[in-house]
Residue, then its C-alpha position, 0 to 999 in steps of 0.5 A: x500500499x503506497x503512502x497516499x493510499x494509507x493516508x486516505x484510508x486512515x483519514x476516511x476510517x477516523x472520520x467514521x470512527x469519530x462520528x460513532x464515538x462522539x455520536x455516543x457522547x452527545x446522544x447522552x443529551x437525550x438519554x439524560x431526559x429519559x433517565x431522569x424521567x423513568x428512574x425518577x432521578x434528579x437533573x443534577x444526578x444524571x448530569x453528574x454521571x456525565x461530569x464523571x465521564x468527562x473527567x475520566x475522559x480528561x484524566x485518561x487523555x494524557x496517558x492515552x496520548x503518551x501511549x499513541x505516541x509510542x504504540x501507534x494510534x492503531x492499537x489504541x483504536x482497536x482496544x478502545x472500540x472493544x471497550x466502548x462496545x462492551x460498556x454500552x452493552x452494560x449501560x443498558x443494564x443499569x438500574x442504580x445511580x452507582x451503575x450509571x456512574x460506573x458503567x457510563x461515567x467511567x467504562x464508556x468514557x475510557x472507550x470513547x477516549x480511546x477511539x476519539x480526538x486524541x488518537x485521531x489527532x496524533x494519527x492525522x498529525x503524523x500523516x498530514x503535517x503540512x496540511x494539519x488544519x485542513x485534514x483535521x477539519x475533514x476528519x472531525x467533520x465526522x463528529x457532526x455527522x455522528x451528532x446528526x445521525x446518532x442523537x435523533x437515531x437514539x430518540x427513535x430507538x428510545x421511543x420505539x424499543x426503550x432506552x435500554x435497547x438503544x444503548x445495546x444496539x449502539x454497542x453492537x454498531x460500535x463493535x461492527x465498525x470500529x474493530x475491523x476498521x482499525x484492523x483493515x483501514x487504519x495505518x500508523x503514520x510513518x516515522x518522522x523525517x531527518x529534519x523532524x528528528x532534530x526538532x526534539x532538541x528545539x521543542x519542549x518536552x511535556x515537563x518543559x511545556x509545563x514550565x512555560x506560561x503558554x501552556x497554562x494560558x492554553x489550558x484556560x482556553x480549553x477549560x473555558x471553551x469546553x465549559x460552555x460547549x458541553x453545558x449547551x450540548x449536554x443540556x440543550x434537549x432538556x432545556x428545549x423540552x422544559x420550554x414546551x418544545x416537542x421532544x423529537x424537535x428538540x432531539x432534531x435540533x441536537x442533530x442539526x447542531x451536528x449537521x451544520x458542524x460538518x460543513x463548519x468543521x471543514x471550513x474552519x480547518x481550511x481557515x486555520x491554514x489559510x486565514x489564521x487559527x486564532x481568528x478562526x477560533x474567535x469567529x466560532x466562539x462569537x457564534x457560541x455566544x450568539x447561541x447562548x443568547x438565542x436560548x434566552x430568547x427561546x425561553x421568552x418565546x418558544x418557537x420551532x424555527x428559533x430552535x433550528x436557528x439555534x441548532x445551526x449557529x451552535x453547530x458553526x460555533x462548536x465546529x470551530x473549537x474542535x479542529x482549531x485547538x489542536x492546531x494552535x497547540x501544535x503552533x505553540x509547542x511543535x510536534x516532537x512530543x505532541x501527543x503527550x503535550x495535547x493529551x495533557x491539555x485535553x485534560x483541561x478541556x475535559x474538566x472544563x466540559x465536566x464543570x459545565x455539564x455538572x453546574x448547569x444541572x446543579x443551577x437548574x435543580x437549585x433555581x428551576x432555571x438555567x439562566x445563571x448557568x448560561x450567563x456563566x457560559x457566556x463569560x467563559x466563552x469570552x475568557x477562552x477567546x482572550x486566552x487563545x490570543x495571549x498564547x505565543x509559541x514557546x520557541x519565540x519566548x525561548x529566542x526572546x530570553x536569549x536575546 
């Protein structure tokens, strides 16, 4: 198999695998509603399981980044696919909150993490070093397809056969695709060139990155950006249903977030390479801010048209965060130890998502409204924009220190 064919097949496999992994991730927004209703659990309790999910995702990202650097993303994909399929089948058997936290919060999270962004970014970075943003935009567009297809599909399955079988069928689909695709289609990228081999002496290790201010500034950007995105994506269906929007329309809005993000991810990946990473990220977060404002409008005047507009705006805004932040991190720290550094910063991303999802649930249970939570989300979006612009490449800082 020639290099171009191996790269193309790996890109296609990553596109579909990301779609399924994040389809499972964001389908929790519809499972949240039915679990709270049928099992008579509070909104914060069910959202808390997602917070655990996000925390486990973050905590497992650094070791998985390190592992993918050393054994290759392909083996990580295969193992993750098996774990995720098993976890989803177990999710269909939960009866107590502890079961939900163990099965979904921990086991499902480990499976998703091993088939999601960290190994995918390392794979794409290795195959497409010169066009990283564009290639990652194409691959991460699979996330949008997954959200568009899987979220409404899960709602249809829940209505037709119940949430337990919805989980089980998802597990079967994951097993039928992810493991064979990793075996047949995915190929680990070739070793770095002689020029690239000299870069480790110029680029920081993870320990060196931790000593630089840009690492912590980017950690703030990761935390704040995912704080607002996960808060909205996890609670959007529940919020819309609370406003009197029919559940299928609310779930369709979640799917529309995915559909609109498909094109936006490809476009934002291209824009990162051509126009610039930071302006593209800023534009995306502005769309997220508009989405938060539109939810406030929907609370005052619920209407299906506004719901669909929200889905489009949120899809465009969220799309700018996924393919852009890895390119910013690569630009700041280089790629000699990219997997370990990206995995460590992804921990901040996951913690932000966990806090955002959990906080919104607590605010709702305490006040009966998401108003205060959405205000915090808007502030976080502004902070993410500022942090991305503050981060500078470490090599620039080193050169300045030497002068």
